[in-house]
LUMLUM-445116 format. One line per field, with one value per atom (N, C-alpha, C): atom name; x, y, z. Coordinates in steps of 0.001 Angstrom, whole numbers, plus 500000, padded with zeros to 6 digits. Atoms other than C-alpha are relative to their C-alpha. Layout:
N
atomo CA_...
x X_...
y Y_...
z Z_...
This chain:
110
atomo N_CA_C_N_CA_C_N_CA_C_N_CA_C_N_CA_C_N_CA_C_N_CA_C_N_CA_C_N_CA_C_N_CA_C_N_CA_C_N_CA_C_N_CA_C_N_CA_C_N_CA_C_N_CA_C_N_CA_C_N_CA_C_N_CA_C_N_CA_C_N_CA_C_N_CA_C_N_CA_C_N_CA_C_N_CA_C_N_CA_C_N_CA_C_N_CA_C_N_CA_C_N_CA_C_N_CA_C_N_CA_C_N_CA_C_N_CA_C_N_CA_C_N_CA_C_N_CA_C_N_CA_C_N_CA_C_N_CA_C_N_CA_C_N_CA_C_N_CA_C_N_CA_C_N_CA_C_N_CA_C_N_CA_C_N_CA_C_N_CA_C_N_CA_C_N_CA_C_N_CA_C_N_CA_C_N_CA_C_N_CA_C_N_CA_C_N_CA_C_N_CA_C_N_CA_C_N_CA_C_N_CA_C_N_CA_C_N_CA_C_N_CA_C_N_CA_C_N_CA_C_N_CA_C_N_CA_C_N_CA_C_N_CA_C_N_CA_C_N_CA_C_N_CA_C_N_CA_C_N_CA_C_N_CA_C_N_CA_C_N_CA_C_N_CA_C_N_CA_C_N_CA_C_N_CA_C_N_CA_C_N_CA_C_N_CA_C_N_CA_C_N_CA_C_N_CA_C_N_CA_C_N_CA_C_N_CA_C_N_CA_C_N_CA_C_N_CA_C_N_CA_C_N_CA_C_N_CA_C_N_CA_C_N_CA_C_N_CA_C_N_CA_C_N_CA_C_N_CA_C_N_CA_C_N_CA_C_N_CA_C_N_CA_C_N_CA_C_N_CA_C_N_CA_C
x 501432_771160_499130_500905_768251_498927_500891_766025_498640_501393_762410_499470_500548_760556_499095_500787_758906_499231_500957_756020_500027_500125_755944_501155_498718_759557_500717_499128_761763_501415_498679_765049_501024_499029_767024_500570_499361_769398_499584_500239_768117_500479_499667_769687_499796_500271_768756_500936_498995_771522_499649_500201_771128_501016_499146_773375_499474_500421_771095_499464_500427_769888_500389_499762_770391_498947_500812_767828_500307_499556_768622_498991_500734_766299_500833_499311_767818_499278_500384_766344_498731_501320_762860_500244_499892_764204_500435_499694_764384_500842_499219_767133_500096_499906_766955_501002_499052_769866_499701_500209_768926_500893_499008_771212_499026_500707_770265_499256_500541_769405_498973_501101_765944_500299_499853_765756_498933_500763_764422_499510_500452_762401_499022_500907_760937_500130_499848_761751_501359_498681_764847_500113_499813_766535_499430_500835_765034_498888_501180_761465_499498_500803_759519_498679_501413_756095_499134_500816_754591_500484_499576_756794_499595_500592_755844_498485_501516_752016_499855_500154_752635_500491_499497_754844_498943_500872_752357_498517_501363_749339_498853_500887_747648_498671_501145_745418_498944_500937_744172_499337_500519_743517_499299_500575_742364_498990_501055_739197_500239_499670_740841_500153_499947_740658_501496_498582_744302_500886_499156_746972_501037_498961_749291_499436_500642_746831_500282_499764_747213_501486_498560_751024_500401_499991_750869_499529_500720_748666_501072_499066_750998_501291_498979_753971_499745_500301_752284_499537_500470_750502_500446_499710_752133_501547_498500_755894_500596_499315_756392_501346_498485_760243_499881_499774_761036_501244_498871_764015_499689_500164_764231_501300_498799_766819_499525_500264_766471_498421_501459_762980_499091_500817_761760_499908_500154_760507_500376_499561_762228_499764_500297_761361_500892_498959_764273_499052_500698_763018_500229_499802_764642_499315_500576_763294_498486_501395_759727_499801_500273_760025_499963_499999_761028_498748_501132_758156_498739_501112_755599_500181_499718_757099_499651_500253_756831_498487_501471_753240_499213_500647_752439_500022_499667_754039_499023_500721_752234_498504_501496_748824_499669_500167_749365_499749_500238_749394_501253_498862_752781_499995
y 499640_126566_499221_500834_125488_499280_500734_122927_500281_499895_123088_498351_501516_119698_499793_500429_117693_498773_501047_115545_498799_501222_112035_499506_500468_111920_498936_500995_109020_500580_499518_109492_499574_500261_109025_501445_498771_111557_500070_499854_112854_501375_498860_115521_500240_499804_117232_501449_498920_119425_500514_499301_122067_501034_498788_124931_501143_498750_127211_499653_500289_125442_498529_501259_122498_499731_500379_120721_498787_501263_118065_499795_500414_116055_499037_500882_114482_500028_500156_113233_501053_499309_114742_501417_498464_118219_500238_499520_120000_501260_498893_122379_500506_499552_124495_501119_498880_126802_500458_499327_129336_501031_498939_131405_501002_498918_134622_499879_500377_133334_499053_500965_131744_498798_501125_128299_500118_499858_128454_498535_501318_125192_500013_500304_124202_501064_498959_127383_500468_499476_128338_501515_498674_131645_500677_499418_132409_499138_500700_131195_500227_499726_130556_500439_499499_131919_499009_501108_128555_499915_500127_128488_501315_498620_132201_499843_500268_131252_499011_500976_128410_500714_499237_130646_501137_498984_133569_499300_500654_131061_500589_499223_132847_499239_500840_129942_499877_500055_129870_501281_498656_133578_500723_499299_134623_499204_500692_133860_500032_499975_134420_498673_501217_131616_499596_500257_132079_500947_499312_132969_500791_499245_134303_501342_498690_137284_500765_499453_137873_500415_499516_137874_501085_498938_140122_501364_498761_142595_500510_499741_142328_500665_499325_143281_501460_498628_146052_500894_498976_147714_500091_500079_146641_499766_500063_146504_498800_501468_142737_499801_500108_142173_498889_501076_140340_500243_499861_139700_499026_500835_138277_499376_500671_135735_499139_500611_134548_500275_499668_136307_499259_500666_134199_500719_499310_135998_499048_500894_134803_500977_499198_136018_499779_500364_136463_499939_500448_134842_501074_499019_137416_501230_498720_140413_499799_500200_138843_500215_499910_138411_501475_498597_141980_500735_499361_143056_499815_500459_141083_500900_499221_142845_501465_498716_146186_500220_499926_145580_500006_500274_144408_501479_498787_147692_501099_498767_150065_499809_500281_148286_499876_499944_148592_498668_501324_144879_499713_500127_145211_501160
z 500134_805831_500671_499354_807841_498996_501044_805896_500521_499752_805653_500008_499898_806862_498940_500884_804333_500345_499423_805256_499150_500884_803981_499361_500644_802729_500802_499402_803510_500464_499566_805425_499102_500909_802364_499431_500723_800550_498547_501459_797148_499644_500530_795203_498491_501378_792095_499585_500244_790370_498640_501350_787484_500206_500169_786480_501076_499409_788464_501512_498511_791781_500383_499359_793996_501154_499035_796141_500592_499510_798645_501197_499134_800777_501039_499171_803932_501415_498505_807384_499982_500077_806356_500086_500197_805622_498455_501311_802237_500065_500127_801468_498447_501417_798276_499963_500104_797167_498709_501340_794365_499674_500485_792220_499393_500459_790801_498778_501097_787388_500102_500064_786872_499145_500838_785423_498815_501034_782044_499311_500182_781954_498762_501158_778495_498884_501010_776534_499550_500402_774639_500099_499817_774661_498808_501221_771171_499703_500075_770929_498544_501250_767667_500480_499551_767447_500546_499318_768473_501422_498688_771564_500873_499537_772179_500510_499686_772050_501070_498794_774596_501225_498958_776844_500488_499535_776966_500164_499935_777020_499234_500741_774358_499624_500336_773433_501157_498517_777119_500178_499559_777470_498848_501138_773974_499347_500653_772184_498425_501513_768723_499593_500687_766460_499488_500428_765248_500823_499223_767662_499376_500816_764899_500083_500000_764757_501322_498715_768411_500194_499956_768247_499081_500889_765213_500636_499342_767140_501301_498929_770301_499448_500621_768064_499443_500648_766044_501069_499027_768998_501300_498423_772299_500044_500062_771131_500639_499626_771805_499318_500693_771269_499110_501181_768003_499249_501025_765957_498794_501091_762601_499550_500498_761367_498742_501251_757763_499798_499988_757767_500950_499020_760491_501384_498636_763648_501165_498822_766940_501158_498789_770432_501076_498886_772920_501320_498791_776131_501033_498923_778529_499730_500394_776428_500190_499829_776420_501586_498596_780205_500473_499722_780570_499587_500649_778305_500846_499150_780535_501132_498703_783629_499755_500207_782125_499679_500223_780935_501352_498690_784626_500732_499328_785839_499577_500536_783451_500250_499748_784005_501511_498638_787743_500759_499372_788470_501074_498959_790528_500865
């Protein structure tokens, strides 16, 4: 694979490994190999409501004083995916991502 030049990098080898990608910098070139699965940085497969609020950036985009009310509205009127374990709501990350993509498609953003 042809590398992409990286300005200001030393001519040293640096490699970062994860289950999903590898990036190597060598001789002022960057090579990134991506797998089909995206990296889930910072969010677990089953998110709590607090993690969901952070993932959707509700506090950044809503003027509501209580993000819980926004989440309840999304569940009740917009079919936000949710499961309950021991009466606690959990939000599957993959399902929430699909939900966002579906909303974008329906609203004509994609």
